MITOR-273018 format. One record per residue (C-alpha): residue number from 1; residue in one letter; chain; x, y, z. Coordinates in Angstrom, 1 decimal. Layout:
<nodes>
NUM,A,A,X,Y,Z
...
</nodes>
This chain:
<nodes>
1,X,A,125.0,134.0,31.7
2,X,A,126.1,136.7,29.2
3,X,A,127.0,140.2,30.4
4,X,A,124.0,141.5,28.5
5,X,A,121.6,139.1,30.2
6,X,A,123.1,139.8,33.6
7,X,A,122.8,143.5,33.2
8,X,A,119.1,143.1,32.2
9,X,A,118.5,140.8,35.2
10,X,A,120.2,143.3,37.5
11,X,A,118.1,146.1,36.0
12,X,A,115.0,144.2,36.6
13,X,A,115.9,143.5,40.2
14,X,A,116.6,147.2,40.8
15,X,A,113.3,148.1,39.2
16,X,A,111.5,145.8,41.5
17,X,A,113.4,147.2,44.5
18,X,A,112.4,150.7,43.4
19,X,A,108.7,149.7,43.0
20,X,A,108.4,147.8,46.3
21,X,A,110.7,149.9,48.4
22,X,A,113.0,147.0,49.3
23,X,A,116.6,148.0,50.0
24,X,A,119.7,146.0,50.8
25,X,A,121.1,146.0,54.3
26,X,A,123.9,143.7,55.3
27,X,A,124.0,143.4,59.1
28,X,A,124.5,140.6,61.6
29,X,A,121.5,141.1,63.8
30,X,A,118.8,142.7,61.7
31,X,A,116.9,141.6,58.6
32,X,A,118.9,141.5,55.4
33,X,A,116.3,143.7,53.7
34,X,A,114.3,146.6,54.9
35,X,A,112.0,149.3,53.5
36,X,A,113.7,152.3,51.8
37,X,A,113.4,155.5,53.8
38,X,A,111.7,157.0,50.7
39,X,A,108.7,154.7,51.3
40,X,A,106.3,156.8,53.5
41,X,A,103.0,155.1,52.6
42,X,A,103.8,151.4,53.0
43,X,A,100.7,149.2,53.3
44,X,A,100.4,146.8,56.2
45,X,A,101.0,143.9,53.8
46,X,A,104.2,145.5,52.6
47,X,A,105.4,146.1,56.2
48,X,A,104.7,142.5,57.1
49,X,A,106.4,141.2,54.0
50,X,A,109.6,143.0,55.0
51,X,A,109.6,141.8,58.6
52,X,A,112.1,138.9,58.7
53,X,A,114.5,137.8,61.3
54,X,A,113.6,138.8,64.9
55,X,A,110.1,140.4,64.7
56,X,A,109.2,143.3,66.9
57,X,A,105.8,145.0,67.5
58,X,A,105.2,148.1,69.5
59,X,A,101.6,149.0,70.3
60,X,A,99.8,152.0,68.8
61,X,A,97.2,151.9,71.5
62,X,A,97.9,155.0,73.7
63,X,A,96.5,153.3,76.8
64,X,A,98.7,150.2,76.4
65,X,A,101.7,152.4,75.5
66,X,A,101.5,154.0,79.0
67,X,A,101.2,150.7,80.9
68,X,A,104.2,149.8,83.1
69,X,A,106.6,147.2,81.8
70,X,A,106.0,143.7,83.1
71,X,A,108.0,141.3,81.0
72,X,A,107.8,137.5,80.3
73,X,A,109.3,135.0,77.9
74,X,A,107.3,132.2,76.2
75,X,A,109.4,129.3,74.9
76,X,A,107.4,127.4,72.3
77,X,A,108.0,123.8,71.2
78,X,A,106.1,121.0,69.5
79,X,A,106.5,118.9,72.6
80,X,A,107.0,115.2,73.2
81,X,A,105.3,112.5,75.3
82,X,A,108.7,110.9,75.9
83,X,A,109.4,112.1,79.5
84,X,A,113.1,111.3,79.7
85,X,A,114.1,113.1,76.5
86,X,A,111.7,116.0,77.3
87,X,A,113.6,116.7,80.5
88,X,A,117.0,116.4,78.8
89,X,A,116.1,118.5,75.8
90,X,A,113.2,120.9,76.1
91,X,A,113.4,121.1,79.9
92,X,A,117.2,121.6,79.9
93,X,A,117.0,124.4,77.2
94,X,A,114.2,126.2,79.0
95,X,A,116.2,126.0,82.2
96,X,A,119.2,127.5,80.5
97,X,A,117.0,130.4,79.2
98,X,A,115.6,130.9,82.7
99,X,A,119.0,130.9,84.3
100,X,A,120.0,133.7,81.9
101,X,A,117.0,135.7,82.9
102,X,A,116.7,135.5,86.7
103,X,A,113.5,137.0,88.1
104,X,A,111.8,136.9,84.6
105,X,A,108.7,134.7,84.2
106,X,A,109.5,132.0,81.6
107,X,A,106.6,129.9,80.3
108,X,A,106.9,126.6,78.3
109,X,A,104.2,126.2,75.7
110,X,A,103.6,123.2,73.4
111,X,A,101.9,123.5,70.0
112,X,A,100.8,119.8,69.7
113,X,A,97.3,119.5,71.3
114,X,A,97.6,115.7,71.1
115,X,A,100.8,115.7,73.1
116,X,A,99.4,118.2,75.6
117,X,A,96.4,115.9,76.2
118,X,A,98.5,112.7,76.5
119,X,A,100.9,114.3,79.0
120,X,A,98.0,115.5,81.1
121,X,A,96.4,112.1,81.0
122,X,A,99.5,110.2,81.8
123,X,A,101.5,112.5,84.0
124,X,A,99.0,115.0,85.3
125,X,A,101.1,117.9,83.9
126,X,A,99.3,120.6,81.9
127,X,A,101.3,122.4,79.3
128,X,A,99.6,125.4,77.7
129,X,A,99.4,126.1,74.0
130,X,A,101.1,129.4,72.9
131,X,A,97.6,131.0,72.7
132,X,A,96.7,129.8,76.2
133,X,A,100.0,131.0,77.6
134,X,A,99.6,134.5,76.1
135,X,A,96.0,134.7,77.4
136,X,A,97.2,133.8,80.9
137,X,A,100.0,136.4,80.7
138,X,A,97.6,139.0,79.6
139,X,A,95.3,138.1,82.5
140,X,A,98.2,138.4,84.9
141,X,A,99.0,141.9,83.8
142,X,A,102.1,141.2,81.7
143,X,A,102.6,143.9,79.1
144,X,A,105.7,142.9,77.2
145,X,A,106.4,139.4,75.9
146,X,A,109.4,137.8,74.1
147,X,A,108.5,134.7,72.1
148,X,A,111.3,132.1,71.6
149,X,A,111.0,129.0,69.5
150,X,A,112.7,125.6,69.7
151,X,A,112.1,124.8,66.1
152,X,A,115.1,123.5,64.1
153,X,A,114.1,125.2,60.7
154,X,A,111.5,127.8,59.8
155,X,A,108.9,125.2,58.5
156,X,A,105.2,124.7,59.1
157,X,A,105.6,124.7,62.9
158,X,A,107.4,128.0,62.8
159,X,A,104.7,129.4,60.5
160,X,A,102.2,128.5,63.1
161,X,A,104.1,130.3,65.8
162,X,A,104.4,133.3,63.5
163,X,A,100.7,133.3,63.1
164,X,A,100.3,133.3,66.9
165,X,A,102.7,136.3,67.1
166,X,A,100.7,138.2,64.5
167,X,A,97.3,137.4,66.1
168,X,A,98.4,138.2,69.7
169,X,A,100.9,141.0,69.4
170,X,A,98.1,143.6,69.5
171,X,A,97.2,142.5,73.0
172,X,A,100.4,143.7,74.5
173,X,A,102.4,146.8,74.8
174,X,A,105.3,145.1,73.0
175,X,A,106.0,141.7,71.6
176,X,A,109.1,140.2,69.9
177,X,A,109.5,136.8,68.2
178,X,A,112.9,135.1,67.8
179,X,A,114.2,132.8,65.0
180,X,A,114.6,129.0,65.0
181,X,A,117.9,127.2,65.4
182,X,A,118.6,127.6,61.7
183,X,A,117.3,130.7,60.0
184,X,A,120.1,132.7,58.3
185,X,A,122.4,131.1,55.8
186,X,A,125.1,133.8,55.6
187,X,A,123.2,135.7,52.9
188,X,A,123.7,139.5,52.5
189,X,A,126.3,139.6,55.3
190,X,A,124.1,137.7,57.8
191,X,A,125.4,135.1,60.2
192,X,A,125.3,131.5,59.1
193,X,A,123.1,129.6,61.5
194,X,A,123.4,126.4,59.6
195,X,A,127.2,126.3,59.7
196,X,A,127.1,127.1,63.5
197,X,A,124.6,124.3,64.0
198,X,A,126.7,121.8,62.0
199,X,A,129.7,122.7,64.1
200,X,A,127.7,122.1,67.3
201,X,A,126.3,118.8,66.2
202,X,A,129.6,117.5,64.8
203,X,A,130.9,117.3,68.3
204,X,A,128.7,114.2,68.8
205,X,A,129.7,112.5,65.6
206,X,A,131.7,109.3,65.7
207,X,A,135.0,109.0,63.8
208,X,A,134.4,107.6,60.3
209,X,A,136.6,105.5,58.1
210,X,A,136.3,105.1,54.3
211,X,A,133.6,102.5,54.8
212,X,A,131.7,104.2,57.6
213,X,A,128.9,106.9,57.4
214,X,A,126.8,109.0,59.7
215,X,A,123.2,109.5,58.7
216,X,A,121.3,112.3,60.5
217,X,A,117.6,112.0,60.4
218,X,A,115.6,115.2,60.1
219,X,A,111.8,115.5,60.1
220,X,A,111.1,117.0,56.7
221,X,A,108.2,119.2,55.7
222,X,A,105.9,119.9,52.7
223,X,A,106.7,123.6,53.2
224,X,A,109.2,125.1,50.8
225,X,A,111.6,125.4,53.7
226,X,A,112.4,121.7,53.1
227,X,A,115.1,123.2,50.9
228,X,A,117.1,123.9,54.1
229,X,A,118.2,120.3,54.1
230,X,A,120.1,120.8,50.8
231,X,A,121.9,123.7,52.5
232,X,A,122.6,121.6,55.6
233,X,A,124.2,118.9,53.4
234,X,A,126.3,121.6,51.7
235,X,A,127.5,122.8,55.1
236,X,A,128.3,119.3,56.2
237,X,A,130.5,118.9,53.2
238,X,A,132.0,122.3,53.6
239,X,A,133.0,121.5,57.2
240,X,A,134.9,118.5,55.9
241,X,A,132.6,115.9,57.5
242,X,A,133.1,113.0,55.1
243,X,A,130.5,110.4,54.6
244,X,A,127.9,112.4,56.5
245,X,A,124.4,112.7,55.1
246,X,A,121.1,114.2,56.2
247,X,A,117.8,112.6,55.2
248,X,A,114.2,113.1,56.3
249,X,A,111.3,111.0,57.6
250,X,A,108.6,113.0,55.8
251,X,A,110.4,115.1,53.1
252,X,A,113.3,115.1,50.8
253,X,A,115.8,113.5,50.7
254,X,A,114.5,110.2,52.0
255,X,A,116.6,107.3,53.2
256,X,A,115.9,105.7,49.8
257,X,A,117.7,108.7,48.2
258,X,A,120.8,108.2,50.4
259,X,A,121.3,104.4,50.2
260,X,A,122.5,104.4,46.5
261,X,A,125.1,107.0,47.5
262,X,A,126.3,104.8,50.3
263,X,A,126.6,101.8,48.0
264,X,A,128.5,103.8,45.4
265,X,A,131.1,104.6,48.0
266,X,A,131.4,101.1,49.3
267,X,A,130.1,102.0,52.7
268,X,A,129.0,99.0,54.8
269,X,A,128.6,100.6,58.3
270,X,A,126.4,103.5,59.3
271,X,A,125.5,105.3,62.5
272,X,A,121.9,106.7,62.7
273,X,A,121.1,109.7,64.8
274,X,A,118.1,112.1,65.0
275,X,A,118.5,115.7,63.8
276,X,A,115.5,116.8,65.9
277,X,A,115.1,118.6,69.2
278,X,A,114.0,115.5,71.0
279,X,A,114.5,111.8,70.6
280,X,A,110.8,110.9,70.5
281,X,A,108.6,108.7,68.4
282,X,A,110.5,109.3,65.1
283,X,A,113.9,108.5,66.7
284,X,A,112.8,105.5,68.7
285,X,A,110.5,103.9,66.2
286,X,A,110.9,105.2,62.6
287,X,A,114.7,105.4,62.9
288,X,A,115.8,102.7,65.3
289,X,A,112.8,100.5,65.9
290,X,A,112.8,96.7,65.3
291,X,A,109.8,96.7,62.9
292,X,A,110.8,95.7,59.3
293,X,A,110.0,99.2,58.0
294,X,A,112.3,101.1,60.4
295,X,A,115.3,102.8,58.9
296,X,A,117.6,100.5,60.9
297,X,A,115.8,97.4,59.7
298,X,A,115.8,98.6,56.1
299,X,A,119.6,99.2,56.2
300,X,A,120.3,95.9,57.9
301,X,A,118.3,94.1,55.3
302,X,A,120.3,95.8,52.6
303,X,A,123.6,94.5,54.1
304,X,A,124.7,97.4,56.3
305,X,A,125.9,97.2,59.9
306,X,A,123.9,99.7,61.8
307,X,A,124.6,101.6,65.1
308,X,A,122.1,104.0,66.6
309,X,A,122.6,107.2,68.6
310,X,A,119.2,108.0,70.2
311,X,A,119.7,111.5,71.6
312,X,A,117.9,114.6,70.6
313,X,A,119.7,117.8,69.6
314,X,A,118.6,119.4,72.9
315,X,A,120.9,117.0,74.7
316,X,A,123.9,118.7,73.1
317,X,A,125.1,121.6,75.2
318,X,A,126.4,123.5,72.2
319,X,A,123.0,123.3,70.5
320,X,A,121.2,124.4,73.7
321,X,A,123.6,127.4,73.8
322,X,A,122.5,128.3,70.2
323,X,A,118.8,128.0,71.1
324,X,A,119.4,130.2,74.2
325,X,A,121.3,132.7,72.1
326,X,A,118.3,133.0,69.8
327,X,A,116.0,133.5,72.7
328,X,A,118.4,136.2,74.0
329,X,A,118.0,138.0,70.6
330,X,A,114.2,138.1,71.1
331,X,A,114.8,139.4,74.7
332,X,A,117.2,142.1,73.7
333,X,A,114.7,143.3,71.0
334,X,A,112.1,143.4,73.7
335,X,A,114.3,145.4,76.1
336,X,A,115.5,147.8,73.3
337,X,A,113.0,150.7,73.3
338,X,A,114.6,152.1,70.3
339,X,A,113.2,149.3,68.1
</nodes>
């Protein structure tokens, strides 16, 4: 890009910033962008557009504002019908969050209605949806709620939870909403959640030789946040993790995108592991099942020796610590009356 073009592009950016009221703010805990102090008549839409990172809502209802503080935490997850992995991942993470907040009510809510129904029918356990959890907390007199999420990236599931936050925040004196495992990428002075997650997950990787590879299977999403996987691949390479690739079940890149890269390097042995909170249906069937269309079978039919590591990210203590830290950010925002 020539200097003239760069100056023009920069001028355009500054003009947009002036019109919208966006300003630059490089901090570790807050959003990278916020409204300029000169903007005194911001519309609700503009205010919502600038609310990124940990979200915080304080009521404007004078009656609610005077209500005594009664606090709770809601930990939201998609859920899983696989009982063993649920206990080792979701259950273990919620337990860690509870232990960090003794005496505080912590509720686990699942977003998948199908999973909720199947668990109830098979195990007799009823998990609420986020909406049901918040309705119940309201009925029990709770006035301030911190929402935490066990999402890996801010995809469609995170969008759903954001919608819950926006629809229910007016029912409480104060509500906060934390970020998923990977949110910030180090932009504008922010922390790099992706690099931290890669460091945590790398502790479970096997050693690889020149003909070995590690393939981590993510879910994938039609949401534009699918682009996170390209950033994850970059951080894997930046961390010096040779022959380590991320691919997705329902997005890009797919396994078919990765196989030619493996062959080009002469790799003949791979270890498959899920890059998901739980080792559920995708890990046990799509990734490592014995059906001819499973990833393991496809690779074996293509001449690769395949090992599988069927453990969700939530079984990794370092990953659980990261999730708990994100929940703590939502809690601190709830407790900070200055926000």
